[in-house]
C-alpha positions in Angstrom: 178.5 109.7 40.9 179.6 106.3 42.1 178.3 105.4 45.5 180.8 104.5 48.1 180.2 102.5 51.3 180.1 104.4 54.6 183.4 104.5 56.5 184.2 101.7 58.9 186.8 102.6 61.5 189.2 99.7 61.2 192.4 99.0 59.3 192.0 98.2 55.6 192.2 94.4 55.3 191.3 91.8 52.7 189.1 88.8 53.4 190.4 86.5 50.7 191.4 83.0 51.6 195.1 82.5 52.2 197.0 81.3 49.1 198.3 77.8 49.1 201.6 77.6 51.0 201.1 80.7 53.2 200.9 80.4 56.9 197.5 80.6 58.6 196.2 84.2 58.9 198.7 85.5 56.2 197.6 86.6 52.7 199.4 87.8 49.7 200.1 91.6 49.9 198.2 93.8 47.5 197.4 97.5 46.9 194.0 96.6 45.5 191.4 99.0 46.9 193.9 101.2 48.6 193.2 105.0 48.5 195.6 107.8 48.9 196.1 110.0 52.0 197.9 113.2 51.1 198.8 116.1 53.3 200.1 119.5 52.3 201.4 122.0 54.8 202.6 125.5 54.2 202.5 129.2 55.2 199.8 131.5 54.1 200.2 132.3 50.4 202.2 129.2 49.5 199.5 127.8 47.2 198.5 124.8 49.3 194.7 125.3 48.7 195.0 125.4 45.0 197.5 122.6 44.9 195.4 120.5 47.2 192.3 121.1 45.0 194.2 120.2 41.8 195.5 117.0 43.4 192.0 116.1 44.5 190.7 116.8 40.9 193.4 114.5 39.5 192.6 111.7 41.9 188.8 112.1 41.1 189.6 111.6 37.4 186.9 114.0 36.2 184.3 113.3 38.8 183.1 115.9 41.2 184.7 115.7 44.6 183.9 117.2 48.0 185.7 119.9 49.9 185.3 120.4 53.7 186.1 124.2 53.9 187.2 125.9 57.1 188.8 128.9 55.3 185.7 131.1 54.8 185.0 129.7 51.4 188.5 130.2 50.0 188.3 127.0 48.0 185.3 128.2 46.1 187.4 131.0 44.5 189.1 128.3 42.4 186.0 126.5 41.1 186.1 126.2 37.3 189.8 126.9 37.1 191.2 124.3 34.6 187.8 122.7 34.6 187.8 121.8 38.3 184.4 121.1 39.7 183.5 120.3 43.4 180.9 120.6 46.1 181.7 122.3 49.4 180.7 122.0 53.0 181.3 125.2 54.9 182.3 124.8 58.6 182.7 127.4 61.3 183.1 125.1 64.3 185.9 122.6 64.5 185.0 119.9 67.0 186.8 116.8 65.7 183.5 114.9 66.0 182.0 117.3 63.4 184.8 116.3 60.9 184.0 112.7 61.5 180.3 113.4 60.8 181.2 115.3 57.7 183.4 112.4 56.4 180.5 110.0 57.1 178.1 112.2 55.1 180.6 112.5 52.2 181.0 108.7 52.1 177.2 108.3 51.9 177.1 110.9 49.1 179.6 108.8 47.2 182.4 111.4 46.8 185.5 109.5 45.4 187.8 112.2 46.9 187.5 114.5 49.9 189.7 117.6 50.4 189.9 119.1 53.9 191.0 122.7 53.8 192.3 123.0 56.4 192.9 120.4 59.0 194.6 122.9 61.3 191.3 124.3 62.4 190.3 121.0 64.0 193.4 121.3 66.2 193.5 125.0 67.3 190.3 126.5 66.0 187.0 127.1 67.8 186.0 123.8 69.5 189.1 122.1 68.1 191.1 119.5 70.0 193.0 122.2 72.0 189.7 123.8 73.0 188.3 120.5 74.0 191.3 119.8 76.2 191.1 123.3 77.9 187.3 122.8 78.6 187.9 119.4 80.0 190.8 120.6 82.2 188.7 123.4 83.6 186.2 121.0 84.9 189.0 119.4 86.9 190.5 122.4 88.4 192.8 123.1 85.5 194.3 119.6 85.5 195.8 119.3 82.0 196.2 115.5 82.3 192.5 115.2 82.8 192.0 117.5 79.8 194.1 115.4 77.5 192.4 112.3 78.8 189.3 113.5 77.1 190.9 115.4 74.2 193.2 112.7 72.9 190.5 110.1 72.1 188.7 112.8 70.1 191.8 113.5 68.1 192.5 109.9 67.6 189.0 109.1 66.4 189.2 112.0 63.9 192.5 110.7 62.4 191.1 107.2 62.2 188.1 108.6 60.3 190.4 110.2 57.8 192.5 107.1 57.4 189.4 104.8 56.8 187.4 107.1 54.5 186.5 104.9 51.5 187.9 107.3 49.0 191.0 109.4 48.6 191.7 112.2 51.2 193.7 115.4 50.6 194.2 117.6 53.7 195.9 121.0 53.9 197.5 122.3 57.1 198.8 125.7 58.0 202.5 125.9 59.1 203.7 127.8 62.1 205.8 130.6 60.8 208.7 132.7 61.8 210.8 135.4 60.2 214.5 134.9 59.8 217.2 137.1 58.3 218.7 135.8 55.0 221.1 137.3 52.6 219.5 138.3 49.3 221.0 138.4 45.8 222.4 141.9 46.4 224.2 140.8 49.5 221.8 142.5 51.9 220.2 140.7 54.8 216.4 140.8 54.7 213.6 139.2 56.7 212.2 136.1 55.0 209.1 134.2 56.2 209.7 130.4 56.5 207.5 127.5 57.4 207.8 125.5 60.5 205.9 122.4 61.5 202.2 121.9 60.7 199.6 123.4 63.0 198.2 120.1 64.1 199.2 117.4 66.5 203.0 116.9 66.3 203.8 114.3 63.7 200.4 114.0 62.2 201.8 114.4 58.6 203.3 111.0 59.0 199.9 109.4 59.3 199.5 110.2 55.6 200.9 108.2 52.6 202.4 111.4 51.0 203.3 114.5 53.1 204.5 117.6 51.4 205.4 121.2 52.4 205.1 124.3 50.3 206.9 127.6 50.8 206.0 131.2 49.9 207.6 130.8 46.5 205.2 127.9 45.6 208.0 125.4 45.8 206.8 121.9 46.9 209.1 119.5 48.8 208.1 116.0 49.6 208.7 115.2 53.3 207.5 111.6 53.2 206.2 109.4 50.4 205.2 105.7 50.2 205.0 106.3 46.5 208.5 105.7 45.1 208.1 108.1 42.2 207.6 111.0 44.6 210.4 110.2 47.1 212.4 113.3 47.9 211.0 115.3 45.0 211.2 119.1 44.9 208.8 120.7 42.4 208.7 124.3 41.3 205.1 125.6 40.9 203.7 122.0 40.8 200.8 120.9 38.7 198.7 118.8 41.1 197.1 116.7 38.4 200.2 115.9 36.4 203.0 116.0 39.0 201.2 114.4 42.0 197.8 112.8 41.3 199.0 110.8 38.2 202.1 109.2 39.9 199.9 108.4 43.0 197.3 106.7 40.9 199.9 104.8 38.8 201.5 103.6 42.1 198.2 102.5 43.6 197.2 100.6 40.5 200.5 98.8 40.1 200.7 95.3 41.5 203.6 93.0 40.9 202.8 89.6 39.6 201.7 87.3 42.4 
């Protein structure tokens, strides 16, 4: 397994000398060394765990990757499927600082890809950000402003650790759900479960390079993509390796002539 350097919480930059003719402090833009950040959100049963694992396997290109599992070992049910091999770290407390520590350990172990299944627990699970805010607020007489003053930096540090991990990161998130009445093929109205926004801080999906949502029929819709090949794609029963990991790797490795 290739060893990766430990994460450093700062923006990815290059230290090359400026090319001739560029202004002081500016350098030629390049994707060299960039790693993908992919989020998948969906309702229970939409296939986000399997799809996330297959994307991670494709990005790992045959190397074992790591999975930070908050779903009672659900990811392990897929080990060996289509040759996928990975190591897991089981978690039952979801303090954002614990995720930071897990990412640091994964970097030291040299995992080229880390999958987090799921990131939602670190928002609303036991000791997650919302728990931290409530505990802090209770120390100040229920003052929610004081609670968020402590909780927000924890959340921000966690996101920064994800963004600066020295390998690829694939994170799943649960979606808030509701039932709506829709007309079926027989013309009858029936309740249908639909996904809402991710169960995480509002807008967190836009911290990622590629953000997708999946519905109960295993249809994937790209919400946001910096990878042009995936822009506004809708995929039925997607193959994570072929349909997502490959175009992502092709994009990251393509650099126009300087």
